[in-house]
Every structure is written in structure tokens, then in C-alpha cells.
C-alpha positions as CSV (number, residue, x, y, z in Angstrom):
1,M,9.7,-1.6,-9.6
2,R,7.0,-3.8,-11.0
3,V,6.5,-6.7,-8.6
4,Y,4.5,-9.9,-9.2
5,V,3.4,-11.7,-6.0
6,E,2.1,-15.3,-6.2
7,S,1.0,-17.3,-3.1
8,Y,0.2,-21.0,-2.5
9,G,-1.2,-23.1,0.3
10,C,-3.1,-22.3,3.4
11,S,-4.9,-19.0,4.3
12,Q,-1.8,-18.0,6.4
13,N,0.4,-18.1,3.3
14,Q,-2.3,-16.3,1.3
15,G,-2.5,-13.6,4.0
16,E,1.3,-13.2,4.1
17,G,1.4,-12.8,0.3
18,A,-1.4,-10.2,0.3
19,A,0.2,-8.3,3.2
20,L,3.5,-8.1,1.3
21,A,1.7,-6.9,-1.8
22,R,-0.1,-4.1,0.2
23,D,3.2,-3.1,1.8
24,L,5.0,-2.9,-1.5
25,A,2.2,-0.9,-3.1
26,S,2.2,1.6,-0.2
27,R,6.0,2.1,-0.8
28,G,5.5,3.0,-4.4
29,H,6.1,-0.3,-6.1
30,E,3.7,-1.3,-8.9
31,L,1.9,-4.6,-8.4
32,A,2.0,-6.6,-11.7
33,P,-1.1,-8.7,-12.4
34,A,1.0,-11.3,-14.2
35,P,4.7,-12.2,-14.4
36,A,5.1,-10.7,-17.9
37,G,7.0,-7.4,-17.6
38,A,7.7,-7.7,-13.9
39,D,11.1,-6.8,-12.5
40,V,10.8,-9.1,-9.5
41,G,8.6,-12.1,-8.7
42,V,7.8,-13.0,-5.1
43,L,6.8,-16.7,-4.6
44,V,5.2,-17.6,-1.3
45,T,5.6,-21.4,-1.1
46,C,3.8,-24.3,0.5
47,G,5.3,-27.7,1.3
48,V,2.4,-29.5,3.1
49,I,2.7,-32.6,0.9
50,G,5.1,-34.0,-1.6
51,P,3.1,-33.2,-4.8
52,T,2.7,-29.6,-3.6
53,E,6.4,-29.3,-3.0
54,S,7.1,-30.5,-6.5
55,R,4.7,-28.0,-7.9
56,M,6.5,-25.2,-6.0
57,V,9.8,-26.3,-7.6
58,R,8.2,-26.2,-11.1
59,R,6.7,-22.8,-10.5
60,W,10.0,-21.4,-9.2
61,Q,11.8,-22.7,-12.3
62,A,9.2,-21.0,-14.6
63,L,9.4,-17.7,-12.8
64,S,13.2,-17.7,-12.6
65,A,13.4,-18.4,-16.3
66,R,11.3,-15.4,-17.1
67,L,12.2,-12.7,-14.5
68,P,15.4,-10.8,-13.7
69,R,14.9,-11.5,-10.0
70,V,12.9,-13.9,-7.9
71,V,12.2,-13.9,-4.1
72,V,11.2,-17.2,-2.6
73,T,9.6,-17.2,0.9
74,G,7.1,-19.4,2.7
75,C,7.3,-22.9,4.1
76,L,10.0,-24.3,1.7
77,V,12.6,-21.7,2.6
78,P,13.7,-22.9,6.1
79,L,13.8,-26.6,5.1
80,R,14.0,-27.3,1.4
81,T,15.9,-24.7,-0.5
82,D,18.1,-27.5,-1.7
83,L,15.3,-28.4,-4.1
84,L,15.7,-25.1,-6.0
85,T,18.8,-25.7,-8.1
86,G,19.7,-24.7,-11.6
87,P,20.3,-21.6,-13.7
88,G,17.8,-19.5,-11.8
89,R,19.4,-20.0,-8.4
90,G,21.8,-17.1,-8.9
91,R,18.8,-14.7,-9.5
92,T,16.9,-16.0,-6.5
93,T,16.9,-14.5,-3.0
94,F,15.5,-16.6,-0.1
95,V,13.6,-14.8,2.7
96,P,12.6,-16.9,5.8
97,I,9.0,-16.7,7.0
98,R,9.8,-14.7,10.1
99,E,11.9,-12.2,8.2
100,Q,9.2,-11.3,5.6
101,A,8.8,-7.9,7.2
102,H,12.3,-7.0,5.8
103,L,11.4,-7.9,2.2
104,P,9.9,-4.5,1.2
105,A,13.1,-2.8,2.3
106,L,15.1,-5.2,0.2
107,L,13.1,-4.3,-2.9
108,D,13.4,-0.6,-2.0
109,A,17.2,-1.1,-2.2
110,W,17.0,-2.9,-5.5
111,S,14.8,-0.2,-6.9
112,V,17.6,2.4,-6.5
113,D,19.1,1.4,-9.8
114,A,15.6,0.8,-11.4
115,P,13.3,3.8,-11.7
116,L,9.8,3.1,-10.5
117,A,7.2,2.9,-13.2
118,E,3.9,4.8,-12.9
119,P,1.1,2.4,-11.8
120,N,-1.0,1.2,-14.6
121,M,-4.5,1.0,-13.1
122,A,-6.0,-0.4,-16.3
123,E,-4.0,-3.6,-15.9
124,G,-5.9,-4.7,-12.8
125,S,-3.5,-4.2,-10.0
126,D,-4.6,-4.8,-6.4
127,R,-5.1,-1.0,-6.0
128,A,-7.5,-0.9,-9.0
129,T,-9.8,-3.5,-7.4
130,P,-9.5,-3.5,-3.6
131,P,-10.4,-6.9,-2.2
132,V,-13.3,-7.3,0.2
133,T,-11.7,-10.2,2.1
134,E,-8.5,-10.1,4.0
135,E,-6.5,-12.6,6.1
136,V,-5.3,-11.2,9.4
137,I,-2.5,-13.4,10.8
138,I,-2.8,-13.8,14.6
139,A,0.2,-16.1,15.3
140,Q,3.2,-17.9,13.8
141,G,4.0,-21.5,14.7
142,C,2.1,-23.7,17.1
143,T,2.3,-25.6,20.3
144,S,1.6,-29.1,18.9
145,G,4.0,-31.8,18.0
146,C,2.1,-33.7,15.2
147,T,4.4,-36.4,13.8
148,Y,3.5,-35.7,10.2
149,C,3.5,-31.9,10.1
150,F,5.9,-30.0,7.8
151,S,4.4,-26.6,8.6
152,R,5.2,-26.8,12.3
153,L,8.9,-27.4,11.4
154,A,8.9,-24.5,8.9
155,R,7.2,-22.0,11.2
156,G,8.5,-23.0,14.6
157,R,7.0,-22.6,18.0
158,L,4.0,-20.4,18.8
159,S,4.5,-16.7,18.7
160,S,1.1,-14.8,19.1
161,V,0.5,-11.4,17.7
162,P,-0.5,-9.0,20.5
163,S,-4.3,-8.4,20.7
164,E,-3.9,-4.7,20.2
165,T,-1.9,-5.3,17.0
166,V,-4.5,-7.6,15.6
167,V,-7.3,-5.2,16.4
168,A,-5.4,-2.3,14.8
169,R,-4.9,-4.4,11.6
170,V,-8.6,-5.2,11.5
171,R,-9.6,-1.6,12.0
172,E,-7.3,-0.5,9.2
173,A,-8.6,-3.2,6.9
174,V,-12.3,-2.3,7.5
175,A,-11.4,1.4,6.9
176,R,-10.1,0.3,3.4
177,G,-13.5,-1.4,2.6
178,V,-12.7,-5.0,3.6
179,R,-16.0,-6.7,4.5
180,E,-14.7,-10.2,5.6
181,I,-11.8,-10.6,8.1
182,R,-10.2,-14.0,8.3
183,L,-8.3,-14.6,11.5
184,T,-5.6,-17.0,10.5
185,A,-2.9,-19.1,12.1
186,L,-1.6,-22.7,12.1
187,D,-3.8,-23.3,15.2
188,T,-6.0,-20.3,16.0
189,A,-7.2,-21.8,19.3
190,A,-3.6,-21.8,20.6
191,W,-3.4,-18.0,20.3
192,G,-2.2,-16.4,23.5
193,N,-0.8,-19.6,25.0
194,D,2.7,-18.3,24.8
195,R,1.8,-15.0,26.6
196,P,1.0,-15.5,30.3
197,G,-2.0,-13.4,31.4
198,T,-3.2,-13.1,27.8
199,P,-7.0,-13.7,27.1
200,T,-7.8,-16.8,25.1
201,L,-9.0,-16.7,21.5
202,A,-12.5,-15.9,22.8
203,G,-11.3,-12.6,24.1
204,L,-9.5,-11.8,20.9
205,L,-12.6,-12.6,18.9
206,R,-14.7,-10.3,21.0
207,A,-12.2,-7.5,20.7
208,V,-12.2,-7.9,16.9
209,C,-16.0,-7.9,16.7
210,E,-16.1,-4.7,18.7
211,V,-14.3,-2.8,15.9
212,P,-16.9,-0.5,14.3
213,G,-18.0,-1.2,10.8
214,D,-20.0,-3.5,8.5
215,F,-18.0,-6.7,8.3
216,R,-18.0,-10.4,9.3
217,V,-15.2,-12.5,10.9
218,R,-14.2,-16.0,9.9
219,V,-11.9,-17.8,12.4
220,G,-9.6,-20.2,10.8
221,M,-8.4,-23.7,11.6
222,M,-7.9,-24.9,15.1
223,S,-6.8,-28.1,16.8
224,P,-9.3,-30.0,19.0
225,Q,-6.4,-30.2,21.5
226,S,-6.1,-26.4,21.8
227,L,-9.9,-25.8,21.7
228,E,-10.7,-28.1,24.6
229,P,-9.5,-25.8,27.5
230,C,-11.4,-22.7,26.1
231,R,-14.2,-24.5,24.4
232,D,-17.3,-23.1,26.1
233,D,-16.0,-19.5,26.2
234,Y,-15.0,-19.7,22.6
235,L,-18.3,-21.1,21.4
236,A,-20.1,-18.4,23.4
237,A,-18.0,-15.7,21.6
238,L,-18.6,-17.4,18.2
239,A,-22.4,-17.0,18.8
240,E,-22.0,-13.3,19.5
241,G,-21.3,-10.3,17.3
242,K,-20.0,-10.5,13.8
243,A,-18.4,-14.0,13.7
244,Y,-19.5,-16.6,11.1
245,H,-21.0,-19.7,12.7
246,F,-18.2,-21.7,11.2
247,L,-15.8,-24.1,12.9
248,H,-12.8,-25.6,11.1
249,L,-11.7,-28.5,13.4
250,P,-9.4,-31.1,11.8
251,V,-10.0,-34.5,13.2
252,Q,-7.5,-36.3,10.9
253,S,-8.6,-39.8,11.9
254,G,-11.4,-41.6,13.7
255,S,-9.1,-44.1,15.2
256,D,-7.6,-43.4,18.6
257,R,-4.7,-45.6,17.8
258,I,-3.8,-43.5,14.8
259,L,-4.5,-40.2,16.6
260,E,-2.0,-41.3,19.2
261,A,0.6,-42.2,16.5
262,M,0.0,-38.7,15.0
263,R,0.4,-37.2,18.5
264,R,-2.7,-35.2,18.1
265,G,-3.5,-34.9,21.8
266,Y,-7.2,-35.8,21.8
267,S,-9.5,-38.8,21.2
268,A,-12.2,-39.3,18.6
269,E,-14.8,-39.1,21.4
270,Q,-13.4,-35.7,22.5
271,F,-13.9,-34.5,19.0
272,R,-17.4,-35.7,18.9
273,R,-18.2,-33.9,22.2
274,Q,-16.7,-30.7,20.9
275,V,-18.9,-30.9,17.8
276,A,-22.0,-31.7,19.8
277,A,-21.3,-28.7,22.1
278,A,-20.8,-26.4,19.1
279,R,-24.1,-27.5,17.4
280,S,-26.0,-27.2,20.6
281,R,-24.8,-23.6,20.9
282,L,-25.1,-22.9,17.1
283,P,-27.8,-25.0,15.4
284,D,-26.8,-23.6,12.0
285,L,-23.1,-24.4,12.5
286,H,-21.0,-25.1,9.4
287,L,-18.5,-27.7,10.4
288,A,-15.3,-28.2,8.4
289,T,-12.8,-30.9,9.2
290,D,-9.7,-32.5,7.7
291,V,-8.8,-36.2,7.3
292,I,-5.5,-37.8,6.5
293,V,-5.9,-41.2,4.7
294,G,-3.2,-43.9,4.6
295,F,-1.2,-42.8,7.6
296,P,1.6,-45.4,8.3
297,G,0.2,-48.4,10.2
298,E,-3.4,-47.6,9.4
299,T,-5.5,-50.8,9.2
300,E,-8.8,-51.5,7.6
301,E,-10.3,-51.2,11.1
302,D,-8.7,-47.8,11.6
303,H,-10.0,-46.7,8.2
304,R,-13.5,-47.8,9.0
305,A,-13.4,-45.9,12.3
306,T,-12.7,-42.7,10.3
307,E,-15.6,-43.3,7.9
308,E,-17.9,-44.1,10.9
309,L,-16.9,-40.9,12.6
310,L,-17.6,-38.9,9.5
311,E,-21.0,-40.6,9.2
312,S,-21.9,-39.9,12.8
313,V,-20.7,-36.3,12.9
314,G,-21.8,-35.2,9.4
315,P,-19.5,-32.3,8.5
316,E,-20.6,-29.9,5.8
317,T,-17.0,-29.8,4.5
318,V,-14.3,-32.5,4.6
319,N,-10.8,-31.9,3.2
320,V,-9.2,-35.3,2.4
321,T,-5.5,-35.7,2.1
322,R,-3.5,-38.8,1.3
323,F,-0.6,-39.2,3.7
324,S,2.7,-37.8,2.2
325,P,5.9,-38.3,4.2
326,R,7.6,-35.0,4.8
327,P,11.4,-34.7,5.4
328,G,12.4,-34.2,9.0
329,T,9.1,-35.4,10.5
330,P,8.9,-38.6,12.7
331,A,6.2,-40.1,10.5
332,A,8.5,-40.0,7.5
333,R,10.6,-42.8,9.1
334,L,7.6,-45.1,9.5
335,P,7.0,-48.0,7.0
336,P,4.5,-46.6,4.4
337,L,1.3,-48.2,3.3
338,S,0.9,-49.6,-0.1
339,P,0.0,-46.7,-2.6
340,R,-2.8,-48.9,-4.0
341,V,-4.4,-49.3,-0.5
342,A,-4.0,-45.6,0.3
343,K,-5.5,-44.6,-3.0
344,R,-8.5,-46.9,-2.5
345,R,-9.2,-45.5,0.9
346,S,-8.8,-42.0,-0.3
347,R,-11.4,-42.5,-3.0
348,S,-13.7,-44.2,-0.5
349,V,-13.5,-41.2,1.9
350,A,-13.9,-38.7,-0.9
351,A,-17.1,-40.4,-2.1
352,L,-18.4,-40.5,1.5
353,R,-17.6,-36.9,1.9
354,Q,-19.6,-35.9,-1.1
355,R,-22.6,-37.9,0.0
356,I,-22.6,-36.5,3.5
357,A,-22.1,-32.9,2.4
358,R,-24.9,-33.1,-0.2
359,A,-27.3,-34.4,2.4
360,R,-26.3,-31.6,4.8
361,L,-26.6,-28.9,2.3
362,E,-29.9,-30.0,0.8
363,R,-31.5,-29.2,4.2
364,W,-31.2,-25.5,3.2
365,I,-33.3,-25.8,0.0
366,G,-36.3,-23.4,0.2
367,E,-34.9,-21.3,3.0
368,R,-34.6,-17.6,2.8
369,V,-31.2,-16.4,4.1
370,V,-29.0,-13.3,4.1
371,G,-25.6,-13.6,2.3
372,R,-22.7,-11.3,1.8
373,V,-21.4,-11.2,-1.8
374,L,-17.6,-11.8,-1.7
375,E,-16.5,-13.2,-5.1
376,A,-17.3,-12.6,-8.7
377,G,-17.7,-15.8,-10.7
378,P,-17.7,-16.7,-14.4
379,G,-20.5,-15.7,-16.8
380,G,-21.9,-13.0,-14.6
381,S,-22.2,-15.2,-11.5
382,S,-21.1,-14.5,-7.9
383,V,-20.6,-16.2,-4.6
384,A,-22.3,-15.1,-1.4
385,R,-21.6,-16.4,2.1
386,M,-24.4,-17.1,4.6
387,A,-24.1,-16.4,8.3
388,N,-22.5,-19.8,8.7
389,Y,-20.1,-19.3,5.8
390,L,-21.8,-21.8,3.5
391,P,-21.3,-20.6,-0.1
392,V,-24.3,-19.7,-2.3
393,V,-23.8,-19.3,-6.0
394,L,-25.9,-16.6,-7.7
395,D,-26.6,-16.1,-11.4
396,R,-25.9,-12.4,-11.1
397,Q,-23.3,-10.0,-9.6
398,P,-24.5,-7.7,-6.9
399,P,-21.8,-5.3,-5.7
400,L,-19.0,-7.1,-3.9
401,G,-19.2,-6.7,-0.1
402,T,-23.0,-6.1,0.0
403,E,-25.5,-8.2,1.8
404,V,-28.5,-9.6,-0.1
405,E,-31.6,-11.5,0.8
406,L,-31.5,-14.9,-0.9
407,R,-33.7,-17.9,-1.5
408,V,-31.8,-21.2,-1.6
409,D,-32.9,-23.1,-4.8
410,G,-30.6,-26.1,-4.9
411,A,-27.6,-27.8,-3.5
412,R,-24.4,-29.5,-4.7
413,S,-21.8,-31.3,-2.6
414,T,-19.7,-28.2,-2.0
415,Y,-22.1,-25.2,-2.5
416,L,-25.7,-24.0,-2.6
417,L,-27.5,-22.4,-5.5
418,G,-29.6,-19.3,-4.8
419,S,-31.4,-16.3,-6.2
420,P,-32.0,-12.8,-4.7
421,C,-35.5,-12.5,-3.2
């Protein structure tokens, strides 16, 4: 069968979609590069905020109107399948997140009455152009109880993938030519907490970095609450081996009052100490953080505390999200802020983020660095990642996966400009 796979949302969703595509291809199904001509469409959904949820509904409607069958999985399936109503519902099969492993067998059964087409390598299937990056999922769910989080409800409690399974997946990916491994979970630092006697994330990272081959490792998002017990050992492991000097540590608010209302389990000062420890160990650290603006009950003082925290810490990357009440979460029952106020604060943080990031990135101008080319861009350009995962845009396209010596020539608020030495 010709199968079209489309994924939205976080790196975990992207990894699940890519893994499904690889599994389907290995079983003889053809991966369609576009919906046109596909027998089945697989939609991996995200429901992190209301506008994204609405986009998922529209995308499902478009696919179900064009394709004979659609499979919907991802975060909407456990909680919001009621949104997917209309003529396409009868042609749609829902597969819960933790049952995705059974999806290829389902398509195998469907293909009994539909002869498999010969793969068309000229159409750009995944097998024609193997990716050089790959998400390796290390856990489902998490141990936190954030009052606003939809993903926690969709994915459930923490279930860590055994270390030997993760290492085997990394080994297999590297053998296929993957040059960047992305260890992914809702909260990577929580890995192993559900398995007594299991090493912490630091041990897992060391085991992954010991896999032979020419590749780098990017560790995904983690909560400051989960990082705290293993902070020093993890930072030591991050400084070793093949790991990018990159830390994605969402703070969400600079106000302890709001952090408590969110049930984040740490204070703004604890976050500051973690960042200071990381930069002490890794002077070239690329710090990414997330901020939620307009949480219910947020005052002007709370908002200023968030902006002051960003000013003092100076992250290279800040992801700004305006609070969106999600069904089934405690925060959805709280009185909302005025949309006008939330919008104004969101714009203020976004402007601050750009100013901070531009100043942080301009420090690299004139430096000579090594970057790994991971993406082809428009007009013959490409994107390389430095040892700390900062992106450098080049005006040429060296072979994907290769490392090149670069000179940083300029900076924008989200990337650097460079040229090969």
C-alpha cells in the first residue's frame, strides 16, 4: 500500500511518525511523499494548545476528504476524538499512542485486498533520501503534575525505555547513516525514575555516546524539577563524548507564585542555579527555555519577574507560548486573563527574547568553529550545527552529515551566518 505519514508537534511526535514510516517501509509498504495517490494517510496529532488542536481538526478533514482511509494517532486520540466528526469519520481509525506498535500490522491486514505497489524512488520517498537526523524516544509519559499540561494527560505516567533498547536503536540508526541522534521524551531527565536500580539520564547518555560511529547526540527537553537530583552527574556526562552542549530547560515563569500554581516543583532561584552550574561546566552552553505568558492569575509583577529572569539568565533560545486552557487540566477551570492583556505580554516577551538572543549570538561573530551539516535549505543554502547546537546558515550545500570548518560572519536572533574556511 502507498502510505502517507504526517506528524505535528514536539520531537517525540516527530520521532514516532518517523519510526512508523521506517517500520512500514521495512514491511514493503511504499511511503508516499504527498497525500495524492496514497491509499492510507497517517496523521500524528498534537494538542498542546487550542489553536494547534483546531489545526489538527482541519488537517484531518482535508486528509479524510481525499484519501480512502486515514489513521489518526498522537495526543488527540486519547482525549479529543470527539472533535473529529463528519463524513470522514467512517474512514478513520484511531490508534492510541501506546498502541502505535500495532499500526504496521493493521496496515498489513488492509493490504491483503490491495496489491503493494513497486516503490517509486524518483518521487522522493524516505528510502530515496535517508535522513541524517533521527529521534530516539527514551520514555513515554512523565512524573510531573503540571496543572496546564495536556500532553501529560494524553501520554500518561512515566514508562522508560530500557537502556539496552535505546542503545540498540541508536546503534541501528548510526549503521543506517544517521549522524545526529535526538534523545526524546516529555521529560528526558525523568528517564529511569520508574525503574528502581536504573541509572539516571547521565548513565544512559554515556552508554549512547559509547556506540561506535561518527555522530552527535542532542538530549531533548527536561524539567528543572527532574534535573535537580542528578544535575552534577548529568552536566558532567554532557561535557563528555559526543553530546551537544545544549540544554533545553523550560522555566515557564519567573514568578514563584505562578510556578507554584503551575505545580512545577521548583523555584526561579533553583532554575538560576542550574543554569549557572551548566555554564560553569560548559562555557559554550546553548540554553533553550520555554515561557508561558498569561497564565491565570498572572499579575504585572509576575510578568515583570519573568522578563527579569530572562534578562538575568540570557538564554540563546526562548519559546514563548500564550496560555491556552486545555480540557481536563486543573488550570482550565481557573478564571482566564483578558486576551488583550495576554497578547500584550506575549508581544513584550517575544521582543525581549529577540533582543537577548541577538546579543548572545553576536558574540560568535568572527569565531572559527566546526559544524555538522544537517539540513539543505532554499537556494543552495544549508544549515550546520555547532558543537553547542547553534545553527549556522551557509550559502552552499556540503554533503549532509559531514563536518566542516566554518567562520561565523553574522548573527540574527535565531541563527548565525557562516562560510566554510
